[in-house]
Structures are given as C-alpha cells and as structure tokens.
C-alpha positions in Angstrom: 0.0 0.0 0.0 1.9 3.0 -1.2 -0.7 5.4 -2.6 -1.2 8.7 -0.8 -3.7 9.8 1.8 -7.0 11.2 0.8 -9.3 13.5 2.8 -12.4 11.5 3.9 -14.3 13.9 6.2 -13.9 16.7 8.7 -13.4 15.6 12.2 -16.0 18.2 13.3 -18.6 16.6 11.0 -18.0 13.1 12.2 -21.4 11.5 13.2 -22.2 11.1 16.9 -23.1 7.4 16.1 -19.3 6.7 15.8 -19.7 5.3 12.3 -19.4 6.8 8.8 -19.0 5.3 5.4 -17.2 7.1 2.6 -16.2 6.4 -1.0 -12.6 7.0 -1.9 -10.7 5.8 -5.0 -13.3 3.1 -5.7 -13.3 1.8 -2.1 -16.2 2.1 0.3 -14.5 2.7 3.6 -16.0 2.4 7.1 -14.6 5.0 9.5 -15.3 4.3 13.1 -14.5 6.1 16.3 -13.7 4.0 19.4 -13.0 6.4 22.3 -10.6 9.0 21.0 -9.3 6.8 18.2 -10.5 6.6 14.6 -10.1 3.5 12.5 -10.7 2.7 8.8 -11.7 -0.6 7.4 -13.2 -1.9 4.1 -17.0 -1.5 4.5 -17.8 -5.0 3.4 -18.1 -8.1 5.5 -15.8 -10.9 4.2 -18.5 -13.5 4.8 -21.8 -12.1 3.6 -20.6 -9.0 1.7 -22.9 -6.8 3.8 -21.9 -3.2 4.4 -20.4 -3.2 7.9 -21.3 0.5 8.4 -24.9 -0.5 9.1 -23.8 -2.7 11.9 -23.3 -2.0 15.6 -20.1 -0.7 17.1 -19.2 -2.4 20.4 -16.0 -2.8 22.5 -13.6 -1.9 19.6 -15.3 -4.1 17.0 -18.0 -3.7 14.3 -20.7 -6.3 14.1 -22.0 -7.4 10.7 -25.8 -6.7 10.6 -26.6 -9.9 8.6 -25.0 -12.6 10.7 -23.4 -11.0 13.8 -19.7 -11.6 12.9 -17.5 -9.1 14.7 -14.4 -7.5 13.2 -11.7 -5.9 15.3 -11.4 -2.2 14.3 -7.6 -2.1 14.8 -6.6 -5.3 13.0 -9.6 -6.2 10.9 -9.6 -9.8 12.1 -12.8 -11.7 12.9 -13.3 -11.9 16.6 -14.5 -15.3 17.8 -15.1 -16.6 14.3 -13.3 -18.0 11.3 -14.1 -15.5 8.6 -11.3 -13.8 6.7 -10.1 -10.5 8.1 -11.4 -7.2 6.7 -8.8 -4.9 5.1 -7.6 -2.1 7.4 -6.5 1.2 5.9 -4.0 3.6 7.4 -5.7 6.7 8.9 -4.3 10.0 10.1 -5.7 13.2 11.4 -4.4 16.4 9.6 -5.6 20.0 9.7 -9.1 19.0 11.1 -9.6 16.2 8.6 -9.7 12.4 8.7 -7.4 11.2 6.0 -7.3 7.6 4.7 -4.3 5.9 3.1 -5.5 4.3 -0.2 -3.8 1.4 -2.0 -2.5 1.8 -5.5 -4.9 -0.8 -6.9 -8.7 -0.6 -6.9 -10.7 -3.1 -4.9 -11.0 -6.6 -6.4 -14.2 -8.6 -6.6 -14.1 -9.7 -3.0 -13.6 -6.2 -1.7 -15.4 -4.0 -4.1 -18.6 -2.2 -2.8 -21.8 -3.8 -3.8 -24.1 -1.9 -6.1 -27.5 -1.0 -5.0 
C-alpha cells in the first residue's frame, strides 16, 4: 500500500453514532471512532458481503448486521469466528480532517462495494 492519503471527512462533522461510510478511490470505507481513536476498514463483510457500516459498534469491534460476525477495528480480524479479516486502511488526522491511506490498486471482486 503506497498510494497517498485522501481526505475523507472533517473531524468536526463526524457522526455522533461513531460510524461513517465514505467512497474514496473506488473503495467504500468504514470510518469508526472508538473512544478517542479513529479506525478505517473496508466497508464489506468478508462472509456475507454486507456493508459493515450498518452494523453495531461495540468494544472496539464492528458487528455485521446480517449474521453477527464481529471484526476488530484495529486489526480487521474476525473476533470469535473463522471469517477472513477485513482490510484495514492507514488513517491519520491532519488539519481538522480524517485522511485515509489508499492502495494503488482498486478493490478486487471480493472487496469492491456492492451496487444498489
């Protein structure tokens, strides 16, 4: 992953729910806030391809709304399950913005956002 960082959203505009979903460079990215830390993951469950941003945020993990699998916000790994980890993106805060580090390549079929 060597592409640059892209502005995702202003920190001041981040939703009180602790979850936002943004499109950047062909990726749908879940941005989550756990305490004072922000994390960025691919917004697609590796099991059921559901958008994780419609799930619940609990104890540093996001829960898939379709089947309840939980993915750790820091590592992307499935907590207490055997599903493949979700891609984690580098994130930084700069000049009042949340910025996400994007890969050079667009998402492949297993990571691309679903249409609809």
